[in-house]
MARTINU-872642 format. One line per 10 residues: number of its first residue (from 1); for each residue x, z, y of N, C-alpha, C. Coordinates in steps of 0.1 Angstrom, whole numbers, always signed. Layout:
N
NUM	X Z Y X Z Y X Z Y ~ ... .
end
This chain:
345
1	+2820 +804 +600 +2822 +818 +603 +2831 +820 +615 ~ +2830 +830 +623 +2838 +832 +634 +2852 +835 +631 ~ +2862 +832 +640 +2876 +835 +638 +2878 +850 +637 ~ +2886 +855 +628 +2889 +869 +626 +2902 +873 +632 ~ +2909 +865 +641 +2922 +868 +646 +2921 +881 +654 ~ +2930 +890 +652 +2930 +903 +659 +2932 +901 +674 ~ +2926 +909 +682 +2927 +909 +697 +2920 +897 +704 ~ +2912 +890 +696 +2905 +879 +703 +2892 +884 +709 ~ +2885 +876 +716 +2873 +880 +722 +2862 +880 +712 ~ +2854 +891 +711 +2843 +892 +702 +2830 +886 +710 .
11	+2823 +877 +704 +2812 +870 +711 +2799 +874 +705 ~ +2790 +878 +713 +2776 +882 +710 +2767 +871 +716 ~ +2758 +866 +708 +2747 +856 +712 +2734 +863 +711 ~ +2727 +865 +723 +2714 +872 +723 +2704 +861 +727 ~ +2695 +857 +718 +2687 +845 +720 +2673 +850 +725 ~ +2668 +845 +736 +2655 +847 +741 +2645 +838 +732 ~ +2639 +844 +722 +2633 +836 +711 +2622 +826 +716 ~ +2612 +831 +723 +2601 +823 +726 +2605 +813 +737 ~ +2614 +817 +746 +2619 +807 +756 +2625 +795 +749 ~ +2633 +798 +738 +2640 +787 +731 +2629 +779 +723 .
21	+2619 +786 +717 +2609 +779 +710 +2601 +769 +718 ~ +2597 +774 +730 +2590 +765 +740 +2599 +753 +744 ~ +2612 +756 +747 +2621 +746 +751 +2622 +735 +740 ~ +2623 +740 +728 +2624 +731 +716 +2612 +722 +715 ~ +2600 +728 +717 +2588 +721 +715 +2587 +709 +725 ~ +2590 +712 +737 +2589 +702 +748 +2601 +693 +749 ~ +2611 +695 +741 +2623 +686 +741 +2621 +672 +736 ~ +2611 +671 +727 +2607 +658 +722 +2593 +655 +726 ~ +2591 +643 +733 +2578 +640 +739 +2568 +636 +728 ~ +2572 +630 +718 +2562 +626 +708 +2562 +636 +696 .
31	+2550 +639 +690 +2550 +649 +679 +2556 +643 +667 ~ +2562 +652 +659 +2568 +648 +646 +2561 +656 +635 ~ +2560 +650 +623 +2553 +656 +612 +2561 +655 +599 ~ +2559 +665 +591 +2566 +665 +578 +2560 +654 +569 ~ +2569 +646 +562 +2564 +636 +554 +2557 +641 +541 ~ +2560 +654 +538 +2555 +660 +525 +2543 +669 +528 ~ +2542 +676 +539 +2531 +685 +541 +2522 +681 +552 ~ +2527 +672 +561 +2519 +667 +572 +2519 +677 +584 ~ +2526 +688 +583 +2526 +698 +594 +2535 +693 +606 ~ +2532 +698 +618 +2540 +694 +630 +2554 +701 +628 .
41	+2564 +693 +633 +2578 +698 +630 +2587 +697 +642 ~ +2583 +692 +654 +2594 +689 +664 +2600 +701 +669 ~ +2593 +712 +671 +2599 +724 +676 +2609 +730 +666 ~ +2605 +730 +653 +2613 +735 +643 +2626 +727 +642 ~ +2625 +714 +643 +2637 +705 +643 +2647 +708 +654 ~ +2642 +708 +666 +2651 +711 +677 +2657 +725 +677 ~ +2649 +734 +673 +2653 +748 +672 +2664 +749 +661 ~ +2663 +742 +650 +2673 +742 +639 +2685 +735 +644 ~ +2684 +724 +651 +2696 +717 +657 +2703 +726 +666 ~ +2696 +733 +675 +2702 +742 +684 +2710 +754 +678 .
51	+2704 +759 +667 +2711 +770 +660 +2724 +765 +654 ~ +2723 +754 +648 +2735 +748 +641 +2746 +745 +652 ~ +2742 +740 +663 +2751 +737 +674 +2757 +750 +679 ~ +2749 +760 +681 +2754 +773 +685 +2764 +779 +676 ~ +2761 +779 +663 +2770 +785 +653 +2783 +777 +651 ~ +2782 +764 +653 +2794 +756 +651 +2803 +754 +663 ~ +2797 +755 +675 +2805 +753 +687 +2809 +766 +694 ~ +2799 +775 +695 +2802 +788 +701 +2809 +798 +691 ~ +2805 +796 +679 +2810 +804 +668 +2810 +819 +671 ~ +2797 +825 +673 +2796 +839 +677 +2799 +848 +665 .
61	+2803 +860 +668 +2805 +870 +658 +2792 +877 +655 ~ +2784 +878 +665 +2771 +885 +663 +2760 +876 +669 ~ +2748 +876 +663 +2737 +868 +668 +2724 +875 +665 ~ +2715 +875 +674 +2702 +881 +672 +2692 +874 +681 ~ +2679 +874 +676 +2668 +867 +684 +2659 +878 +688 ~ +2655 +879 +701 +2646 +888 +706 +2633 +881 +709 ~ +2622 +887 +704 +2608 +881 +706 +2599 +890 +714 ~ +2590 +884 +722 +2580 +892 +728 +2570 +897 +717 ~ +2565 +909 +718 +2556 +914 +708 +2542 +909 +712 ~ +2533 +910 +702 +2519 +907 +704 +2513 +919 +711 .
71	+2503 +917 +720 +2497 +928 +727 +2503 +930 +740 ~ +2498 +940 +748 +2502 +942 +761 +2515 +949 +762 ~ +2522 +947 +773 +2535 +955 +775 +2532 +964 +787 ~ +2542 +972 +791 +2541 +981 +802 +2539 +974 +815 ~ +2543 +961 +816 +2541 +953 +828 +2527 +950 +830 ~ +2520 +947 +819 +2505 +944 +821 +2498 +956 +827 ~ +2502 +968 +823 +2496 +980 +828 +2500 +982 +843 ~ +2512 +979 +846 +2517 +981 +860 +2509 +971 +869 ~ +2507 +959 +864 +2501 +948 +872 +2487 +952 +875 ~ +2480 +959 +866 +2466 +963 +869 +2465 +973 +881 .
81	+2477 +979 +885 +2477 +988 +896 +2478 +980 +910 ~ +2480 +967 +909 +2482 +959 +921 +2469 +960 +930 ~ +2471 +964 +942 +2460 +964 +952 +2464 +956 +964 ~ +2459 +944 +965 +2464 +936 +976 +2461 +942 +990 ~ +2469 +939 +999 +2468 +944 +1013 +2456 +937 +1019 ~ +2450 +943 +1029 +2438 +938 +1035 +2441 +930 +1048 ~ +2454 +931 +1053 +2457 +924 +1065 +2460 +910 +1062 ~ +2461 +902 +1073 +2464 +887 +1071 +2477 +885 +1078 ~ +2484 +875 +1074 +2498 +872 +1079 +2496 +866 +1093 ~ +2505 +869 +1102 +2505 +862 +1115 +2508 +848 +1114 .
91	+2503 +840 +1124 +2507 +825 +1123 +2521 +823 +1125 ~ +2527 +813 +1119 +2541 +810 +1121 +2544 +806 +1135 ~ +2555 +812 +1140 +2558 +810 +1154 +2567 +798 +1156 ~ +2566 +792 +1167 +2575 +780 +1171 +2583 +784 +1183 ~ +2592 +775 +1186 +2600 +778 +1198 +2614 +784 +1195 ~ +2619 +792 +1204 +2633 +797 +1203 +2633 +807 +1192 ~ +2645 +808 +1186 +2648 +817 +1175 +2653 +830 +1181 ~ +2646 +841 +1177 +2650 +854 +1183 +2661 +861 +1175 ~ +2665 +872 +1180 +2676 +880 +1173 +2671 +884 +1159 ~ +2680 +882 +1150 +2677 +886 +1136 +2669 +876 +1129 .
101	+2667 +864 +1135 +2658 +854 +1128 +2666 +846 +1118 ~ +2658 +838 +1110 +2664 +830 +1100 +2662 +815 +1105 ~ +2672 +809 +1112 +2670 +796 +1117 +2668 +785 +1107 ~ +2660 +775 +1110 +2658 +764 +1101 +2652 +767 +1088 ~ +2643 +777 +1087 +2638 +781 +1074 +2622 +783 +1076 ~ +2615 +773 +1071 +2600 +774 +1072 +2594 +768 +1059 ~ +2600 +770 +1048 +2595 +764 +1036 +2582 +771 +1032 ~ +2573 +763 +1025 +2560 +769 +1021 +2562 +779 +1011 ~ +2553 +789 +1011 +2554 +800 +1001 +2546 +796 +988 ~ +2551 +801 +977 +2543 +799 +964 +2535 +811 +961 .
111	+2536 +821 +970 +2529 +834 +968 +2514 +833 +972 ~ +2507 +843 +969 +2493 +843 +973 +2492 +847 +988 ~ +2481 +844 +995 +2479 +849 +1008 +2476 +863 +1009 ~ +2481 +870 +1019 +2478 +885 +1020 +2463 +887 +1021 ~ +2458 +896 +1014 +2444 +899 +1014 +2437 +893 +1002 ~ +2444 +884 +995 +2437 +878 +983 +2444 +883 +970 ~ +2437 +884 +960 +2443 +888 +947 +2451 +877 +941 ~ +2459 +879 +931 +2467 +869 +925 +2458 +857 +920 ~ +2463 +845 +920 +2454 +833 +917 +2447 +835 +903 ~ +2453 +840 +893 +2447 +843 +880 +2450 +857 +877 .
121	+2440 +866 +874 +2443 +880 +872 +2452 +881 +860 ~ +2460 +891 +861 +2468 +895 +849 +2483 +890 +850 ~ +2491 +899 +845 +2506 +895 +845 +2508 +883 +836 ~ +2515 +873 +842 +2518 +861 +835 +2505 +852 +833 ~ +2495 +856 +841 +2482 +849 +840 +2482 +834 +843 ~ +2493 +829 +850 +2493 +815 +854 +2499 +807 +843 ~ +2504 +812 +833 +2511 +804 +822 +2501 +796 +814 ~ +2504 +784 +811 +2495 +776 +803 +2495 +782 +788 ~ +2484 +779 +782 +2482 +784 +768 +2491 +777 +759 ~ +2495 +784 +748 +2504 +778 +738 +2496 +767 +730 .
131	+2501 +755 +729 +2495 +745 +722 +2493 +748 +707 ~ +2482 +745 +701 +2480 +748 +687 +2491 +742 +678 ~ +2496 +731 +681 +2507 +725 +673 +2520 +733 +673 ~ +2522 +740 +685 +2534 +748 +686 +2531 +761 +678 ~ +2519 +767 +679 +2516 +779 +672 +2518 +778 +657 ~ +2514 +766 +652 +2516 +763 +638 +2530 +763 +633 ~ +2539 +760 +643 +2553 +759 +639 +2561 +772 +640 ~ +2555 +783 +646 +2563 +795 +648 +2566 +802 +635 ~ +2557 +802 +625 +2560 +808 +612 +2572 +801 +605 ~ +2572 +788 +607 +2584 +780 +601 +2597 +784 +608 .
141	+2596 +786 +621 +2609 +790 +628 +2613 +804 +624 ~ +2604 +813 +622 +2608 +826 +617 +2614 +825 +603 ~ +2608 +816 +594 +2614 +814 +581 +2628 +808 +582 ~ +2630 +799 +592 +2643 +793 +594 +2653 +804 +597 ~ +2649 +813 +606 +2658 +824 +610 +2662 +833 +598 ~ +2652 +835 +589 +2655 +843 +577 +2666 +836 +568 ~ +2664 +822 +567 +2674 +815 +559 +2688 +814 +565 ~ +2688 +815 +579 +2701 +816 +585 +2706 +831 +585 ~ +2698 +840 +580 +2701 +854 +580 +2704 +860 +594 ~ +2696 +855 +604 +2696 +860 +617 +2685 +870 +620 .
151	+2688 +882 +624 +2678 +892 +626 +2669 +889 +638 ~ +2656 +893 +637 +2647 +892 +648 +2642 +905 +653 ~ +2642 +908 +666 +2638 +921 +671 +2626 +920 +680 ~ +2617 +928 +678 +2605 +930 +687 +2605 +945 +690 ~ +2600 +948 +702 +2598 +962 +706 +2585 +964 +712 ~ +2576 +971 +706 +2562 +973 +712 +2563 +978 +726 ~ +2555 +971 +735 +2554 +975 +749 +2565 +969 +757 ~ +2574 +963 +751 +2586 +957 +759 +2586 +942 +756 ~ +2592 +935 +766 +2593 +920 +764 +2607 +917 +758 ~ +2609 +905 +754 +2622 +901 +748 +2633 +903 +758 .
161	+2630 +901 +771 +2641 +903 +781 +2645 +917 +782 ~ +2636 +926 +779 +2640 +941 +779 +2649 +944 +767 ~ +2645 +937 +756 +2654 +939 +744 +2668 +934 +746 ~ +2668 +922 +752 +2681 +916 +755 +2689 +925 +765 ~ +2682 +930 +775 +2689 +939 +785 +2694 +952 +778 ~ +2686 +958 +769 +2691 +970 +762 +2702 +967 +753 ~ +2702 +956 +746 +2713 +953 +737 +2726 +950 +745 ~ +2724 +943 +756 +2736 +940 +765 +2742 +953 +770 ~ +2734 +962 +774 +2739 +975 +778 +2747 +982 +767 ~ +2741 +982 +755 +2748 +988 +744 +2761 +982 +741 .
171	+2761 +969 +741 +2774 +961 +738 +2784 +964 +749 ~ +2781 +964 +761 +2790 +967 +772 +2796 +981 +771 ~ +2788 +990 +766 +2793 +1004 +765 +2796 +1008 +750 ~ +2800 +998 +743 +2805 +1000 +729 +2816 +1010 +729 ~ +2816 +1020 +720 +2827 +1030 +721 +2840 +1025 +716 ~ +2840 +1014 +709 +2853 +1008 +705 +2858 +998 +715 ~ +2869 +1000 +721 +2874 +991 +731 +2877 +977 +725 ~ +2872 +967 +732 +2874 +954 +727 +2871 +944 +738 ~ +2878 +932 +736 +2874 +921 +745 +2861 +915 +740 ~ +2852 +913 +749 +2839 +908 +744 +2833 +899 +754 .
181	+2824 +891 +749 +2816 +881 +757 +2802 +881 +752 ~ +2792 +884 +761 +2778 +884 +757 +2772 +871 +763 ~ +2768 +862 +754 +2762 +850 +759 +2747 +851 +757 ~ +2739 +852 +767 +2725 +853 +767 +2719 +839 +767 ~ +2713 +835 +756 +2708 +821 +754 +2693 +821 +759 ~ +2692 +817 +772 +2679 +816 +778 +2680 +809 +792 ~ +2669 +802 +796 +2669 +797 +809 +2662 +806 +820 ~ +2658 +818 +815 +2650 +827 +824 +2658 +833 +835 ~ +2654 +830 +847 +2662 +835 +859 +2661 +850 +860 ~ +2651 +857 +854 +2651 +872 +855 +2663 +878 +848 .
191	+2668 +871 +838 +2680 +876 +831 +2693 +875 +838 ~ +2693 +868 +850 +2705 +867 +858 +2709 +881 +863 ~ +2699 +890 +864 +2703 +904 +869 +2712 +911 +859 ~ +2713 +906 +847 +2722 +912 +837 +2737 +908 +839 ~ +2739 +897 +846 +2753 +893 +849 +2759 +903 +858 ~ +2771 +907 +855 +2778 +917 +863 +2787 +911 +874 ~ +2785 +914 +886 +2793 +909 +897 +2808 +911 +894 ~ +2816 +900 +895 +2831 +902 +893 +2835 +904 +878 ~ +2826 +903 +869 +2829 +906 +855 +2823 +894 +847 ~ +2832 +887 +840 +2828 +875 +832 +2824 +878 +818 .
201	+2821 +891 +815 +2818 +894 +801 +2803 +890 +797 ~ +2795 +888 +807 +2781 +885 +805 +2777 +872 +812 ~ +2772 +862 +804 +2768 +849 +810 +2755 +845 +804 ~ +2748 +836 +811 +2737 +829 +805 +2742 +816 +800 ~ +2736 +812 +788 +2741 +800 +781 +2729 +791 +778 ~ +2731 +778 +782 +2721 +768 +779 +2725 +760 +767 ~ +2718 +761 +756 +2722 +754 +744 +2721 +739 +745 ~ +2711 +734 +752 +2709 +719 +752 +2720 +713 +761 ~ +2725 +719 +772 +2735 +713 +781 +2749 +719 +779 ~ +2750 +731 +773 +2763 +737 +772 +2767 +744 +785 .
211	+2758 +744 +795 +2762 +750 +808 +2761 +765 +807 ~ +2772 +771 +813 +2773 +786 +813 +2771 +791 +827 ~ +2763 +801 +829 +2760 +807 +842 +2767 +820 +843 ~ +2776 +821 +853 +2783 +834 +856 +2779 +838 +870 ~ +2785 +849 +875 +2782 +854 +888 +2784 +843 +899 ~ +2795 +836 +898 +2798 +826 +908 +2787 +815 +908 ~ +2782 +812 +897 +2771 +801 +896 +2758 +806 +902 ~ +2755 +819 +900 +2743 +825 +906 +2744 +825 +921 ~ +2755 +828 +926 +2757 +829 +941 +2756 +814 +946 ~ +2762 +805 +939 +2761 +791 +944 +2747 +785 +944 .
221	+2740 +789 +934 +2726 +784 +932 +2716 +791 +941 ~ +2717 +804 +942 +2706 +812 +948 +2710 +818 +961 ~ +2723 +818 +964 +2727 +824 +977 +2728 +839 +977 ~ +2726 +845 +965 +2727 +860 +963 +2735 +863 +951 ~ +2739 +875 +950 +2747 +880 +938 +2737 +884 +927 ~ +2742 +885 +915 +2733 +890 +904 +2727 +903 +907 ~ +2735 +912 +914 +2729 +925 +917 +2718 +924 +927 ~ +2716 +913 +934 +2705 +911 +943 +2693 +903 +938 ~ +2694 +899 +925 +2684 +890 +920 +2670 +897 +919 ~ +2670 +910 +916 +2657 +917 +916 +2650 +916 +929 .
231	+2658 +920 +940 +2652 +920 +953 +2649 +905 +958 ~ +2657 +896 +954 +2654 +882 +957 +2641 +877 +951 ~ +2639 +880 +938 +2626 +876 +932 +2614 +884 +937 ~ +2617 +897 +941 +2606 +905 +946 +2601 +899 +960 ~ +2610 +893 +967 +2606 +887 +980 +2599 +874 +978 ~ +2605 +866 +969 +2599 +852 +967 +2587 +852 +958 ~ +2586 +862 +949 +2576 +861 +939 +2580 +852 +927 ~ +2572 +851 +917 +2575 +843 +906 +2562 +837 +901 ~ +2560 +824 +903 +2548 +817 +899 +2546 +817 +884 ~ +2557 +816 +877 +2556 +815 +862 +2550 +828 +856 .
241	+2555 +839 +862 +2550 +852 +857 +2539 +858 +865 ~ +2534 +850 +875 +2523 +855 +884 +2527 +868 +891 ~ +2539 +869 +895 +2544 +881 +903 +2542 +878 +918 ~ +2535 +886 +925 +2533 +884 +939 +2546 +886 +947 ~ +2549 +876 +956 +2560 +878 +966 +2554 +880 +980 ~ +2563 +879 +990 +2558 +880 +1003 +2554 +867 +1009 ~ +2542 +865 +1013 +2537 +852 +1018 +2546 +847 +1029 ~ +2550 +834 +1028 +2558 +828 +1038 +2573 +830 +1036 ~ +2577 +839 +1026 +2591 +841 +1023 +2595 +833 +1011 ~ +2602 +822 +1013 +2607 +814 +1002 +2621 +817 +999 .
251	+2627 +809 +990 +2641 +812 +985 +2651 +812 +996 ~ +2651 +803 +1006 +2661 +802 +1016 +2660 +814 +1025 ~ +2648 +818 +1029 +2646 +830 +1038 +2651 +842 +1030 ~ +2647 +844 +1018 +2650 +856 +1010 +2665 +857 +1009 ~ +2672 +846 +1006 +2687 +847 +1004 +2694 +850 +1017 ~ +2689 +845 +1028 +2695 +848 +1041 +2692 +862 +1045 ~ +2680 +867 +1043 +2678 +881 +1046 +2687 +890 +1038 ~ +2688 +887 +1025 +2697 +896 +1016 +2712 +894 +1020 ~ +2716 +882 +1023 +2730 +881 +1028 +2732 +889 +1040 ~ +2722 +890 +1049 +2724 +898 +1061 +2722 +913 +1060 .
261	+2712 +917 +1052 +2709 +931 +1051 +2712 +937 +1038 ~ +2716 +929 +1028 +2721 +935 +1015 +2710 +938 +1005 ~ +2699 +943 +1008 +2689 +947 +998 +2675 +948 +1005 ~ +2665 +950 +997 +2652 +953 +1003 +2652 +966 +1011 ~ +2659 +976 +1007 +2661 +988 +1015 +2667 +985 +1028 ~ +2678 +977 +1027 +2685 +973 +1040 +2675 +966 +1049 ~ +2667 +957 +1044 +2657 +950 +1052 +2647 +960 +1058 ~ +2642 +969 +1050 +2633 +980 +1055 +2639 +987 +1067 ~ +2652 +991 +1066 +2658 +999 +1076 +2662 +990 +1089 ~ +2661 +977 +1087 +2665 +968 +1098 +2653 +960 +1104 .
271	+2641 +964 +1101 +2629 +957 +1105 +2628 +954 +1120 ~ +2632 +964 +1129 +2632 +961 +1143 +2641 +949 +1147 ~ +2651 +946 +1139 +2660 +935 +1143 +2656 +921 +1137 ~ +2645 +921 +1129 +2641 +909 +1123 +2630 +902 +1131 ~ +2631 +889 +1132 +2622 +881 +1140 +2607 +885 +1136 ~ +2599 +885 +1146 +2585 +891 +1144 +2577 +883 +1133 ~ +2579 +870 +1132 +2571 +863 +1122 +2575 +867 +1108 ~ +2587 +871 +1105 +2591 +876 +1092 +2588 +891 +1091 ~ +2591 +898 +1103 +2589 +913 +1103 +2575 +917 +1099 ~ +2565 +911 +1104 +2552 +915 +1101 +2548 +913 +1087 .
281	+2552 +901 +1081 +2549 +898 +1067 +2557 +908 +1058 ~ +2569 +911 +1062 +2576 +921 +1053 +2570 +935 +1054 ~ +2567 +939 +1067 +2561 +952 +1069 +2548 +954 +1061 ~ +2540 +944 +1061 +2527 +944 +1054 +2529 +946 +1039 ~ +2541 +942 +1033 +2543 +942 +1019 +2553 +952 +1014 ~ +2560 +959 +1023 +2571 +968 +1018 +2565 +981 +1012 ~ +2552 +984 +1015 +2547 +997 +1010 +2543 +995 +995 ~ +2536 +985 +991 +2530 +983 +978 +2535 +971 +970 ~ +2534 +960 +976 +2536 +948 +969 +2551 +946 +964 ~ +2560 +948 +974 +2574 +946 +970 +2579 +956 +960 .
291	+2576 +969 +961 +2579 +978 +951 +2574 +975 +937 ~ +2561 +970 +937 +2555 +966 +924 +2562 +954 +918 ~ +2565 +944 +927 +2572 +933 +922 +2586 +936 +916 ~ +2593 +945 +924 +2606 +949 +919 +2605 +956 +905 ~ +2595 +964 +903 +2593 +971 +890 +2590 +961 +879 ~ +2582 +951 +882 +2578 +941 +872 +2591 +933 +868 ~ +2599 +930 +878 +2611 +921 +876 +2622 +929 +869 ~ +2624 +942 +873 +2635 +949 +868 +2634 +951 +853 ~ +2645 +947 +846 +2645 +948 +831 +2648 +962 +826 ~ +2642 +966 +816 +2644 +979 +810 +2657 +979 +801 .
301	+2667 +987 +805 +2680 +987 +798 +2682 +998 +788 ~ +2671 +1006 +786 +2672 +1017 +777 +2659 +1017 +768 ~ +2655 +1006 +763 +2643 +1005 +755 +2646 +1012 +742 ~ +2635 +1017 +736 +2636 +1025 +723 +2637 +1015 +711 ~ +2649 +1010 +710 +2651 +999 +699 +2660 +1006 +688 ~ +2654 +1006 +676 +2662 +1011 +665 +2668 +1000 +658 ~ +2680 +996 +662 +2687 +985 +656 +2702 +987 +657 ~ +2709 +985 +645 +2723 +986 +644 +2729 +973 +647 ~ +2738 +972 +657 +2744 +959 +661 +2751 +952 +650 ~ +2756 +960 +640 +2763 +955 +629 +2754 +946 +620 .
311	+2741 +949 +621 +2731 +940 +614 +2730 +926 +620 ~ +2736 +924 +632 +2736 +911 +638 +2748 +903 +636 ~ +2757 +909 +628 +2770 +902 +625 +2766 +888 +618 ~ +2773 +878 +622 +2769 +864 +616 +2772 +864 +601 ~ +2763 +859 +594 +2764 +857 +579 +2763 +843 +576 ~ +2767 +839 +564 +2766 +826 +559 +2751 +822 +557 ~ +2747 +811 +561 +2733 +807 +558 +2730 +805 +543 ~ +2718 +807 +539 +2714 +805 +525 +2712 +790 +523 ~ +2722 +784 +518 +2723 +769 +517 +2712 +763 +509 ~ +2710 +769 +497 +2700 +764 +488 +2686 +764 +494 .
321	+2683 +776 +500 +2670 +777 +507 +2668 +768 +518 ~ +2679 +766 +526 +2678 +757 +538 +2677 +743 +533 ~ +2684 +739 +522 +2683 +725 +517 +2668 +722 +513 ~ +2662 +732 +507 +2648 +730 +503 +2639 +729 +515 ~ +2642 +738 +525 +2634 +739 +537 +2635 +726 +545 ~ +2647 +721 +546 +2649 +708 +554 +2643 +696 +546 ~ +2644 +697 +533 +2638 +686 +525 +2623 +685 +527 ~ +2616 +697 +527 +2602 +698 +528 +2597 +692 +542 ~ +2605 +695 +552 +2601 +691 +566 +2607 +677 +569 ~ +2615 +671 +561 +2620 +658 +563 +2632 +657 +572 .
331	+2640 +668 +573 +2651 +668 +581 +2664 +664 +573 ~ +2665 +651 +571 +2676 +646 +562 +2690 +648 +568 ~ +2691 +646 +581 +2705 +648 +587 +2709 +663 +587 ~ +2699 +672 +589 +2702 +686 +589 +2706 +690 +574 ~ +2700 +684 +564 +2704 +687 +551 +2719 +683 +548 ~ +2723 +672 +554 +2737 +668 +552 +2746 +678 +560 ~ +2742 +682 +572 +2750 +691 +579 +2752 +704 +572 ~ +2741 +710 +567 +2742 +723 +561 +2750 +723 +548 ~ +2750 +711 +541 +2758 +710 +529 +2773 +709 +532 ~ +2776 +706 +544 +2790 +705 +548 +2796 +718 +554 .
341	+2787 +728 +555 +2792 +740 +562 +2791 +752 +553 ~ +2801 +761 +553 +2800 +773 +546 +2798 +773 +531 ~ +2792 +784 +526 +2789 +785 +512 +2776 +794 +511 ~ +2770 +793 +500 +2758 +801 +497 +2762 +814 +492 ~ +2755 +825 +496 +2759 +838 +492 +2751 +842 +479 .
end
């Protein structure tokens, strides 16, 4: 259980559920199976190990898991409005670097060519399908969360990231003044936009490595601030989510443009000063594609979520149920660990 010392920092852990489930599945290269039921177990095992590590090392006061809902979200509907431009990008120029240019930057783009539709229709259409062996383990992971008494939140039409963004906003504006720390447990770069510049209250946390990402880490890694992440991803696109970027604009170009002009709007207002090979590509996409990409990337911070944060307060795990659960799946070490922690309610 978390420390109850007065005036200490109150810690909230918001877990990106499916991101952690996928990470857990691929953390072990060979499949594992229950000796009693024969069902696949490697994702359940790693997920359970991660939860125990989180509860015993971070010792959060509040913990909740956000899941993507089944069915379409508002981003799927937005994506259907995408109408690719009909122009083609100018050839890359060589020779001297003109005023406003980005020297030494000619990385290949991962975006689609102007005039072509996305490579696979549909928002997140480029993602590989969920393996059957992982699908079989999801009900077990949900059962595991029940035994840990950790609430799970889904919001129709919204993604897990939107749930996390909304909860983060509520926590930061909690009416009761308190020192707090929101640890968002996810590797998703979209969530970096929730980190507040100059404010260490919100960080991204990697369970497997223990690495914490704050504003300084975002700047060091991407060359932009968390407040610029949406514009950065709108320029570069996102292959994982099949979000179109600007053809020919990669991470280095995007970061240098944003360092110089501050935002997409600043770039729009400074087009005459930008080297022609970038200017034409930007101009072709500033009307439709970049605004659409920005909307797809921007997280909803006021989703209609009916959830009392007090329901996320950490509770003792149900030891007897977990002992039976771990025995069935053949997790002998986890059985020993859970027997040494807390008490059953």
